[in-house]
GUFI-942829 format. One record per residue (C-alpha): residue in one letter; x, y negated, z. Coordinates in steps of 0.02 Angstrom, whole numbers. Each point is the difference from the previous one (the first is absolute). Layout:
N
type->a	x->X	y->Y	z->Z
...
***
This chain:
591
type->m	x->-8389	y->5788	z->-7025
type->e	x->41	y->-119	z->142
type->a	x->-75	y->45	z->170
type->f	x->-124	y->-114	z->74
type->n	x->89	y->-119	z->128
type->p	x->-118	y->-86	z->120
type->f	x->125	y->-135	z->29
type->s	x->22	y->-41	z->-187
type->d	x->-36	y->-175	z->-68
type->y	x->-162	y->60	z->-77
type->a	x->-69	y->60	z->169
type->r	x->60	y->-162	z->83
type->k	x->-116	y->-92	z->-116
type->g	x->-151	y->96	z->57
type->w	x->-121	y->-90	z->116
type->l	x->-4	y->147	z->126
type->w	x->185	y->-1	z->15
type->n	x->3	y->-186	z->29
type->l	x->-131	y->24	z->138
type->l	x->115	y->117	z->94
type->r	x->167	y->-76	z->-32
type->g	x->90	y->-129	z->109
type->d	x->114	y->-136	z->-73
type->n	x->116	y->-30	z->147
type->p	x->122	y->146	z->27
type->l	x->35	y->-63	z->176
type->s	x->-185	y->1	z->55
type->f	x->-96	y->145	z->75
type->g	x->-79	y->99	z->-150
type->w	x->-132	y->127	z->-18
type->g	x->107	y->133	z->74
type->a	x->19	y->-95	z->162
type->f	x->-192	y->-36	z->1
type->l	x->-34	y->187	z->-21
type->f	x->130	y->43	z->132
type->s	x->-85	y->-122	z->122
type->i	x->-168	y->79	z->-28
type->g	x->77	y->166	z->37
type->l	x->73	y->-67	z->169
type->l	x->-175	y->-63	z->42
type->m	x->-73	y->171	z->-35
type->i	x->127	y->83	z->113
type->a	x->-34	y->-125	z->135
type->g	x->-192	y->32	z->-20
type->h	x->33	y->186	z->20
type->f	x->96	y->-31	z->164
type->l	x->-135	y->-116	z->69
type->a	x->-137	y->125	z->-46
type->k	x->87	y->132	z->100
type->r	x->-12	y->-117	z->151
type->g	x->-188	y->-15	z->-21
type->w	x->-4	y->-166	z->-101
type->a	x->-149	y->-10	z->-126
type->k	x->-80	y->151	z->84
type->g	x->151	y->105	z->-51
type->d	x->-40	y->-7	z->-187
type->r	x->165	y->-14	z->-93
type->f	x->-72	y->-60	z->-160
type->a	x->-96	y->-135	z->95
type->a	x->152	y->-55	z->99
type->s	x->109	y->-5	z->-150
type->s	x->-128	y->-95	z->-108
type->i	x->-26	y->-128	z->134
type->l	x->188	y->-34	z->14
type->i	x->14	y->-17	z->-188
type->l	x->-146	y->-120	z->-5
type->f	x->82	y->-107	z->138
type->g	x->163	y->1	z->-98
type->l	x->-82	y->-56	z->-164
type->l	x->-104	y->-136	z->80
type->s	x->150	y->-64	z->95
type->l	x->99	y->-4	z->-167
type->f	x->-128	y->-75	z->-116
type->v	x->-107	y->-106	z->118
type->l	x->95	y->-50	z->152
type->f	x->172	y->-17	z->-76
type->p	x->-56	y->-127	z->-137
type->i	x->-95	y->-100	z->125
type->g	x->142	y->0	z->125
type->k	x->119	y->-55	z->-144
type->i	x->-106	y->-158	z->-29
type->v	x->5	y->-40	z->191
type->l	x->188	y->22	z->7
type->v	x->34	y->-108	z->-162
type->a	x->-118	y->-130	z->68
type->f	x->79	y->-22	z->164
type->g	x->176	y->24	z->-61
type->s	x->-20	y->-138	z->-133
type->a	x->48	y->-183	z->21
type->t	x->-148	y->-44	z->-105
type->h	x->-138	y->-78	z->102
type->f	x->-175	y->-6	z->-64
type->m	x->-78	y->-170	z->26
type->g	x->-146	y->10	z->-120
type->l	x->-140	y->-7	z->123
type->q	x->-112	y->-63	z->-134
type->v	x->19	y->158	z->-102
type->l	x->-55	y->99	z->155
type->l	x->-156	y->-114	z->27
type->n	x->-42	y->12	z->-187
type->t	x->2	y->192	z->20
type->i	x->-111	y->-4	z->154
type->t	x->-117	y->-124	z->-67
type->l	x->-21	y->98	z->-169
type->a	x->-29	y->159	z->101
type->i	x->-133	y->-73	z->108
type->c	x->-95	y->-72	z->-146
type->v	x->11	y->157	z->-103
type->s	x->-54	y->113	z->147
type->l	x->-154	y->-104	z->33
type->g	x->-44	y->8	z->-189
type->t	x->32	y->182	z->-22
type->t	x->-93	y->44	z->158
type->l	x->-150	y->-93	z->-63
type->v	x->-1	y->76	z->-172
type->g	x->34	y->174	z->68
type->l	x->-145	y->-14	z->118
type->v	x->-116	y->-62	z->-138
type->f	x->35	y->149	z->-113
type->a	x->-5	y->123	z->144
type->l	x->-171	y->-53	z->49
type->l	x->-58	y->-1	z->-176
type->v	x->65	y->180	z->-32
type->h	x->-73	y->65	z->160
type->r	x->-152	y->-100	z->46
type->s	x->-66	y->-91	z->-150
type->r	x->-166	y->47	z->-71
type->y	x->60	y->-29	z->-179
type->t	x->74	y->177	z->-17
type->r	x->16	y->-5	z->-185
type->a	x->143	y->-130	z->10
type->k	x->106	y->106	z->129
type->p	x->113	y->71	z->-138
type->i	x->41	y->-175	z->-59
type->w	x->41	y->-63	z->181
type->n	x->111	y->163	z->19
type->l	x->93	y->-32	z->-161
type->f	x->30	y->-188	z->21
type->s	x->46	y->13	z->186
type->t	x->137	y->131	z->-28
type->l	x->68	y->-37	z->-173
type->p	x->151	y->-99	z->59
type->l	x->61	y->152	z->92
type->i	x->53	y->90	z->-156
type->t	x->68	y->-143	z->-104
type->p	x->178	y->-74	z->0
type->p	x->33	y->-142	z->122
type->f	x->24	y->-126	z->-134
type->v	x->-181	y->15	z->-81
type->v	x->-94	y->-122	z->113
type->g	x->132	y->-136	z->-6
type->l	x->18	y->4	z->-187
type->s	x->-187	y->2	z->-20
type->l	x->-18	y->-158	z->98
type->i	x->129	y->-85	z->-104
type->f	x->-86	y->56	z->-160
type->l	x->-163	y->-69	z->64
type->l	x->40	y->-151	z->108
type->g	x->183	y->-48	z->-47
type->r	x->53	y->-143	z->-104
type->s	x->-43	y->97	z->-159
type->g	x->-140	y->95	z->86
type->f	x->-156	y->49	z->-91
type->i	x->-120	y->-81	z->122
type->t	x->103	y->-159	z->44
type->n	x->78	y->-43	z->-168
type->h	x->-117	y->76	z->-131
type->l	x->-169	y->-19	z->87
type->l	x->24	y->-150	z->107
type->g	x->146	y->-90	z->-92
type->i	x->100	y->-18	z->160
type->e	x->187	y->29	z->7
type->t	x->44	y->35	z->179
type->n	x->115	y->116	z->101
type->t	x->-110	y->-8	z->157
type->i	x->-16	y->187	z->-3
type->i	x->192	y->15	z->25
type->g	x->41	y->-11	z->186
type->f	x->-97	y->25	z->161
type->p	x->-183	y->2	z->-78
type->g	x->48	y->126	z->-134
type->l	x->95	y->104	z->120
type->v	x->-141	y->9	z->121
type->l	x->-122	y->49	z->-134
type->a	x->119	y->131	z->-73
type->q	x->28	y->87	z->165
type->i	x->-182	y->0	z->42
type->f	x->-41	y->87	z->-168
type->s	x->152	y->118	z->32
type->f	x->-36	y->53	z->183
type->a	x->-181	y->-8	z->15
type->p	x->-20	y->189	z->-41
type->v	x->103	y->40	z->162
type->s	x->-126	y->-97	z->107
type->f	x->-145	y->76	z->-98
type->m	x->60	y->177	z->33
type->i	x->21	y->-27	z->188
type->l	x->-164	y->-82	z->24
type->l	x->-94	y->128	z->-102
type->h	x->74	y->133	z->113
type->v	x->-59	y->-99	z->154
type->l	x->-175	y->-19	z->-69
type->r	x->-11	y->189	z->-38
type->g	x->47	y->33	z->190
type->i	x->-146	y->-105	z->64
type->d	x->-144	y->116	z->60
type->p	x->-161	y->-65	z->-81
type->t	x->-99	y->57	z->155
type->l	x->55	y->-149	z->88
type->e	x->-77	y->-115	z->-128
type->e	x->-158	y->109	z->3
type->a	x->-6	y->-22	z->192
type->s	x->10	y->-194	z->-23
type->f	x->-146	y->5	z->-126
type->t	x->-101	y->115	z->112
type->l	x->19	y->-129	z->139
type->g	x->-64	y->-135	z->-114
type->a	x->147	y->-87	z->-70
type->g	x->6	y->-69	z->-174
type->p	x->126	y->44	z->-135
type->h	x->98	y->-166	z->24
type->h	x->8	y->27	z->187
type->t	x->46	y->180	z->-20
type->f	x->145	y->-44	z->-122
type->r	x->66	y->-135	z->115
type->k	x->-10	y->93	z->160
type->i	x->37	y->181	z->-52
type->t	x->83	y->15	z->-169
type->w	x->107	y->-154	z->16
type->t	x->58	y->35	z->176
type->l	x->58	y->179	z->-55
type->l	x->93	y->-75	z->-152
type->r	x->107	y->-109	z->103
type->p	x->144	y->120	z->33
type->g	x->8	y->41	z->-183
type->l	x->0	y->-183	z->-49
type->a	x->154	y->-30	z->113
type->n	x->85	y->156	z->-75
type->a	x->-32	y->-55	z->-175
type->f	x->59	y->-178	z->40
type->l	x->165	y->62	z->69
type->l	x->37	y->128	z->-130
type->t	x->-29	y->-123	z->-140
type->m	x->111	y->-122	z->90
type->i	x->137	y->131	z->-9
type->e	x->-30	y->19	z->-186
type->s	x->14	y->-191	z->-25
type->f	x->160	y->-3	z->96
type->a	x->70	y->133	z->-104
type->d	x->-58	y->-55	z->-174
type->f	x->132	y->-44	z->-128
type->a	x->-76	y->11	z->-171
type->n	x->-135	y->-136	z->24
type->p	x->116	y->-135	z->76
type->i	x->139	y->30	z->-127
type->i	x->-125	y->-25	z->-142
type->i	x->-123	y->-130	z->51
type->g	x->75	y->-65	z->164
type->g	x->95	y->-144	z->-83
type->d	x->76	y->-121	z->128
type->y	x->-97	y->84	z->141
type->h	x->145	y->105	z->77
type->v	x->-31	y->151	z->107
type->l	x->120	y->120	z->84
type->s	x->-13	y->144	z->-121
type->t	x->53	y->-106	z->-150
type->e	x->129	y->-97	z->101
type->i	x->88	y->167	z->39
type->y	x->3	y->41	z->-186
type->f	x->72	y->-174	z->-44
type->s	x->133	y->22	z->138
type->i	x->66	y->158	z->-87
type->i	x->-32	y->-37	z->-178
type->g	x->37	y->-186	z->-9
type->k	x->134	y->-21	z->140
type->y	x->50	y->179	z->46
type->d	x->-3	y->-51	z->187
type->e	x->-18	y->161	z->90
type->g	x->-6	y->-84	z->168
type->l	x->-140	y->-122	z->-50
type->a	x->-93	y->139	z->-72
type->a	x->17	y->105	z->150
type->s	x->-58	y->-141	z->113
type->l	x->-148	y->-29	z->-104
type->g	x->-40	y->185	z->-2
type->l	x->17	y->10	z->185
type->i	x->-128	y->-139	z->20
type->l	x->-120	y->84	z->-121
type->l	x->22	y->170	z->79
type->l	x->-33	y->-68	z->173
type->s	x->-159	y->-93	z->-58
type->t	x->-67	y->153	z->-84
type->l	x->39	y->111	z->145
type->v	x->-84	y->-115	z->122
type->v	x->-158	y->5	z->-103
type->f	x->16	y->191	z->-26
type->l	x->18	y->28	z->191
type->l	x->-149	y->-117	z->30
type->q	x->-102	y->103	z->-129
type->r	x->55	y->167	z->81
type->l	x->-45	y->-60	z->176
type->w	x->-170	y->-62	z->-58
type->l	x->-34	y->164	z->-91
type->g	x->55	y->101	z->149
type->k	x->-116	y->-90	z->119
type->r	x->-155	y->-12	z->-115
type->s	x->-100	y->137	z->-79
type->y	x->-96	y->-11	z->-161
type->v	x->-109	y->145	z->41
type->t	x->-152	y->-37	z->112
type->v	x->-44	y->176	z->52
type->t	x->90	y->168	z->11
type->g	x->-45	y->121	z->-139
type->k	x->-104	y->-39	z->-157
type->p	x->-166	y->-79	z->24
type->q	x->-150	y->99	z->-46
type->g	x->-84	y->-125	z->-106
type->r	x->86	y->-87	z->-145
type->v	x->-142	y->-120	z->-53
type->l	x->87	y->-169	z->-2
type->i	x->-74	y->-167	z->29
type->c	x->7	y->-115	z->-148
type->l	x->72	y->-177	z->20
type->p	x->-121	y->-137	z->37
type->p	x->-85	y->-53	z->-169
type->l	x->70	y->-181	z->3
type->l	x->179	y->60	z->48
type->d	x->-11	y->135	z->-127
type->k	x->-39	y->-124	z->-141
type->i	x->141	y->-119	z->57
type->l	x->128	y->142	z->2
type->v	x->-57	y->69	z->-173
type->t	x->17	y->-173	z->-72
type->f	x->176	y->-20	z->65
type->g	x->50	y->183	z->-47
type->g	x->-63	y->-30	z->-173
type->l	x->97	y->-165	z->-21
type->w	x->157	y->83	z->71
type->s	x->-25	y->151	z->-115
type->v	x->-15	y->-117	z->-157
type->a	x->156	y->-92	z->58
type->t	x->99	y->164	z->22
type->f	x->-65	y->61	z->-169
type->a	x->55	y->-163	z->-77
type->l	x->172	y->15	z->73
type->y	x->33	y->175	z->-74
type->i	x->-82	y->-40	z->-171
type->f	x->107	y->-152	z->-29
type->f	x->151	y->85	z->63
type->f	x->-15	y->147	z->-121
type->a	x->-37	y->-134	z->-139
type->g	x->169	y->-77	z->39
type->a	x->83	y->156	z->-65
type->f	x->-85	y->-16	z->-174
type->v	x->30	y->-189	z->-42
type->k	x->166	y->-74	z->-56
type->i	x->24	y->-145	z->122
type->w	x->-135	y->-24	z->134
type->g	x->-71	y->-178	z->-7
type->i	x->87	y->-42	z->-163
type->d	x->-33	y->132	z->-125
type->f	x->-147	y->123	z->30
type->t	x->33	y->100	z->-161
type->f	x->-23	y->184	z->30
type->t	x->166	y->102	z->-5
type->l	x->79	y->159	z->60
type->e	x->176	y->-64	z->0
type->h	x->5	y->0	z->187
type->f	x->-27	y->189	z->6
type->a	x->129	y->23	z->-134
type->q	x->127	y->-104	z->99
type->f	x->-46	y->109	z->150
type->q	x->74	y->148	z->-87
type->i	x->164	y->-95	z->-11
type->d	x->5	y->-82	z->167
type->g	x->-96	y->109	z->115
type->l	x->-20	y->182	z->-54
type->d	x->152	y->62	z->95
type->s	x->-46	y->-80	z->158
type->f	x->-177	y->73	z->-20
type->y	x->63	y->174	z->-9
type->t	x->121	y->-37	z->145
type->s	x->-152	y->-61	z->106
type->v	x->-110	y->151	z->-44
type->a	x->141	y->124	z->30
type->l	x->57	y->-71	z->169
type->g	x->-183	y->-16	z->55
type->l	x->-29	y->179	z->-42
type->v	x->155	y->54	z->101
type->a	x->-37	y->-108	z->146
type->a	x->-189	y->26	z->21
type->p	x->10	y->187	z->53
type->f	x->140	y->-30	z->122
type->a	x->-95	y->-151	z->75
type->t	x->-159	y->108	z->10
type->f	x->73	y->148	z->87
type->l	x->116	y->-92	z->111
type->g	x->-153	y->-105	z->55
type->l	x->-104	y->161	z->30
type->f	x->145	y->76	z->97
type->i	x->17	y->-150	z->117
type->a	x->-197	y->0	z->15
type->y	x->5	y->177	z->59
type->f	x->139	y->-11	z->123
type->t	x->-66	y->-163	z->77
type->h	x->-177	y->60	z->3
type->r	x->14	y->187	z->46
type->q	x->169	y->11	z->94
type->r	x->40	y->-65	z->167
type->f	x->186	y->-44	z->25
type->r	x->102	y->-139	z->72
type->g	x->17	y->-140	z->-124
type->r	x->-163	y->30	z->-89
type->v	x->-70	y->-178	z->24
type->f	x->170	y->-70	z->-58
type->m	x->-2	y->106	z->-156
type->e	x->-180	y->-58	z->-39
type->f	x->54	y->-183	z->17
type->i	x->152	y->-3	z->-103
type->s	x->-83	y->111	z->-136
type->l	x->-132	y->-137	z->-20
type->l	x->125	y->-144	z->20
type->n	x->43	y->-7	z->-186
type->f	x->-184	y->-32	z->-39
type->a	x->4	y->-154	z->108
type->v	x->164	y->-62	z->-62
type->p	x->-14	y->-118	z->-155
type->g	x->73	y->70	z->-160
type->t	x->123	y->-140	z->-19
type->v	x->74	y->47	z->172
type->i	x->10	y->181	z->-47
type->s	x->88	y->-31	z->-156
type->l	x->128	y->-117	z->83
type->g	x->25	y->122	z->139
type->y	x->37	y->141	z->-126
type->l	x->118	y->-116	z->-93
type->l	x->100	y->-45	z->157
type->a	x->-7	y->180	z->69
type->f	x->46	y->102	z->-154
type->n	x->105	y->-117	z->-103
type->k	x->164	y->50	z->89
type->g	x->68	y->153	z->86
type->p	x->-31	y->111	z->94
type->i	x->-152	y->24	z->-106
type->s	x->2	y->-85	z->-170
type->m	x->-151	y->19	z->-114
type->t	x->-24	y->-166	z->-82
type->g	x->-14	y->7	z->-189
type->t	x->-68	y->177	z->0
type->a	x->-171	y->76	z->-11
type->s	x->20	y->74	z->177
type->i	x->-22	y->-161	z->94
type->l	x->-161	y->-35	z->-102
type->v	x->-72	y->174	z->34
type->f	x->35	y->-11	z->188
type->c	x->-71	y->-176	z->6
type->f	x->-157	y->59	z->-85
type->v	x->-12	y->159	z->115
type->f	x->17	y->-88	z->166
type->r	x->-100	y->-144	z->-58
type->n	x->-155	y->93	z->-51
type->m	x->-2	y->147	z->117
type->a	x->-102	y->-99	z->128
type->v	x->-161	y->40	z->-106
type->g	x->40	y->181	z->7
type->i	x->16	y->-9	z->189
type->r	x->-166	y->-90	z->19
type->a	x->-89	y->116	z->-122
type->g	x->74	y->150	z->87
type->v	x->-45	y->-53	z->173
type->s	x->-180	y->-40	z->-58
type->q	x->-10	y->175	z->-77
type->l	x->77	y->87	z->150
type->a	x->-124	y->-87	z->118
type->q	x->-144	y->89	z->-92
type->m	x->83	y->171	z->11
type->d	x->-18	y->111	z->155
type->v	x->164	y->48	z->75
type->s	x->-65	y->177	z->33
type->l	x->33	y->37	z->-185
type->e	x->188	y->-24	z->23
type->e	x->-1	y->90	z->170
type->a	x->-85	y->152	z->-83
type->s	x->128	y->7	z->-135
type->l	x->141	y->-10	z->133
type->l	x->-80	y->136	z->109
type->l	x->-21	y->118	z->-152
type->g	x->192	y->-8	z->-26
type->g	x->19	y->-143	z->-125
type->n	x->131	y->-128	z->21
type->l	x->-17	y->-191	z->-20
type->i	x->55	y->9	z->-188
type->q	x->-128	y->136	z->-44
type->t	x->-140	y->-97	z->100
type->g	x->42	y->-160	z->-90
type->k	x->3	y->86	z->-174
type->r	x->-158	y->104	z->18
type->i	x->-113	y->-105	z->116
type->l	x->53	y->-177	z->19
type->l	x->51	y->-42	z->-176
type->p	x->-159	y->63	z->-90
type->l	x->-107	y->-89	z->129
type->m	x->98	y->-161	z->-23
type->r	x->-17	y->-7	z->-186
type->g	x->-92	y->-172	z->6
type->a	x->142	y->-79	z->102
type->v	x->127	y->69	z->-126
type->i	x->-87	y->-72	z->-147
type->t	x->-32	y->-160	z->85
type->s	x->180	y->-22	z->46
type->l	x->68	y->55	z->-167
type->s	x->-111	y->-126	z->-85
type->y	x->40	y->-145	z->111
type->s	x->191	y->39	z->-1
type->f	x->6	y->12	z->-191
type->v	x->-93	y->-160	z->-25
type->r	x->97	y->-100	z->128
type->s	x->165	y->70	z->-67
type->i	x->-43	y->-69	z->-180
type->t	x->-74	y->-164	z->57
type->a	x->134	y->-40	z->135
type->i	x->95	y->-160	z->-21
type->s	x->56	y->-73	z->165
type->a	x->66	y->166	z->70
type->i	x->116	y->26	z->-149
type->i	x->43	y->-180	z->-47
type->f	x->180	y->18	z->59
type->l	x->19	y->187	z->-38
type->v	x->-20	y->10	z->-189
type->s	x->147	y->1	z->-113
type->a	x->39	y->-10	z->-189
type->e	x->0	y->193	z->-11
type->w	x->-158	y->27	z->119
type->n	x->-111	y->-142	z->-45
type->l	x->-185	y->12	z->41
type->a	x->-158	y->-63	z->-91
type->t	x->-46	y->-132	z->132
type->k	x->170	y->-79	z->-3
type->v	x->-5	y->-8	z->-186
type->i	x->-169	y->-87	z->6
type->l	x->67	y->-127	z->133
type->d	x->147	y->-37	z->-114
type->r	x->-114	y->-29	z->-147
type->i	x->-108	y->-112	z->99
type->e	x->154	y->-101	z->63
type->y	x->55	y->-20	z->-182
type->g	x->-170	y->-66	z->-51
type->r	x->-46	y->154	z->-106
type->l	x->-175	y->22	z->76
type->g	x->-69	y->98	z->-150
type->v	x->126	y->145	z->18
type->a	x->-27	y->-1	z->191
type->t	x->-185	y->5	z->-24
type->a	x->13	y->144	z->-124
type->y	x->113	y->97	z->118
type->c	x->-126	y->-21	z->135
type->t	x->-144	y->55	z->-107
type->l	x->87	y->158	z->-43
type->l	x->40	y->30	z->185
type->v	x->-180	y->-22	z->43
type->f	x->-58	y->126	z->-129
type->v	x->128	y->136	z->44
type->m	x->-40	y->-19	z->191
type->g	x->-186	y->14	z->-39
type->v	x->27	y->160	z->-97
type->i	x->111	y->74	z->129
type->l	x->-110	y->-42	z->149
type->k	x->-147	y->73	z->-99
type->c	x->93	y->164	z->-25
type->l	x->42	y->0	z->189
type->a	x->-180	y->-3	z->50
type->t	x->-28	y->-180	z->41
type->r	x->-150	y->40	z->101
type->n	x->124	y->44	z->139
type->f	x->102	y->-153	z->-22
type->g	x->-58	y->-118	z->136
type->n	x->-160	y->71	z->75
type->a	x->-66	y->-173	z->25
type->n	x->-43	y->-33	z->-173
type->v	x->-122	y->143	z->-16
type->s	x->-172	y->-58	z->-19
type->d	x->-131	y->41	z->140
type->t	x->-107	y->144	z->-50
type->y	x->-144	y->-62	z->116
type->g	x->-110	y->-153	z->-10
type->c	x->-57	y->-124	z->126
type->q	x->-163	y->-28	z->86
type->r	x->-81	y->-167	z->-6
type->k	x->-57	y->-71	z->167
type->s	x->-106	y->-153	z->32
type->n	x->-71	y->-89	z->153
***
């Protein structure tokens, strides 16, 4: 019998082998990568002996390794974009595209902040408590659906062959394609971000302040305007700026429903796909990068100067004050209409997977799902496999960074925290372009392999692990770790036996988010997929561009079902604490 050869052709065809191999023999491979890790560990031991990181060799080595990884997979791709942009003879003169992007972001931010505020008030302060599960569902549903769902749904409803415009009203119009449809699609897509931020702010407001206002003789409207609304202002600004970043970074909605309304994210895509002009793409990417970074820094500065919490410690009484009756009825009416609209979007989207040709032949069929087995089954398995590989690494890397930036004191701590969150602020199209430019040639060549996709997922999604870890660590007394160290335990034992069990919620949250974002990612991988390693979202985008909307819709439907099942298994009650219903009611007040 022939002995097993790990370098045989059979082994080379395995997906795990392809994950680890490098195509360019002149580039640095995994051996050089592991050797560099070893050198950083030796340097960490040397610095620990000199008192750095409190003399802990594991901490010192880990910090240096984290700096090395962040430099390679965060700073290096961004730096490559800057170098190519300034080294290219291409000059970007499309000021109109930049103005389009900014105008769209401002309109979307205003709309998402308004919708998020309405649903946050309904969930937290409405007297109609029976409807709260409905508000929670429809205000967070777009978070776990592929990025194409809203855009396609609007086309099915309001496009030239739309159910409402063509079949109910008898109008053939493409008004929804362009700026109006793009604003509407992004508001539906990003309103959950604003909702979760503002709900967190509302939960941090001490109700005793409103009680004091009533005690002094103020009415419900005056109390809401002078107390509640005033305390909401920092959260409103934060929600506005964060959703502006989301609008800047969005790629799926502009590519589907943008039409002739050009924005930076799609122009970068067409610069590579249509012209293969790296200089123009890098120039556009640099402008988009600077735009999002400015907004990100404004958000961080605002958040650093403002506090959502009105008092230290938890208030003794949790009897909340209901909204003023008239305002409550207005918000309930708006929330009901928005929920109906959201329900219609998803119902008609799913219906599109079961009809032959939307707008022409509504005959029931399953042929789109049968075609999926031919066109998309391989990419589906690839997306799930790479998501399962990347999610644990993104989770534990994020938790490691959270621990060292929150618990350790060392030079460069603030810089590490900044660059670790930088990928979260950088648009996905820019990240994809940066990885393409950085790792397409030596000394590190990974394009066309699964490695580049996994690294992109890990360093793109670890920000949630960092934030979840920091939030969890802030609730844990440092004396627990000190007691373990005093009893002779090292940092590894302390993390394994004390920190990790207590941070189970953060682990589940990060795992769920990382897996979902890996499967639904499109902009961050748009330039990184290959014929061998194609992903579900890229296949869906290709089908949309070819006009095969039925197959694309069927594929999205299956993704929604799979993600719903997986999130349920991963204890979705921990995924986004903001969408957990309040367990306490509110108290009615009158003049």
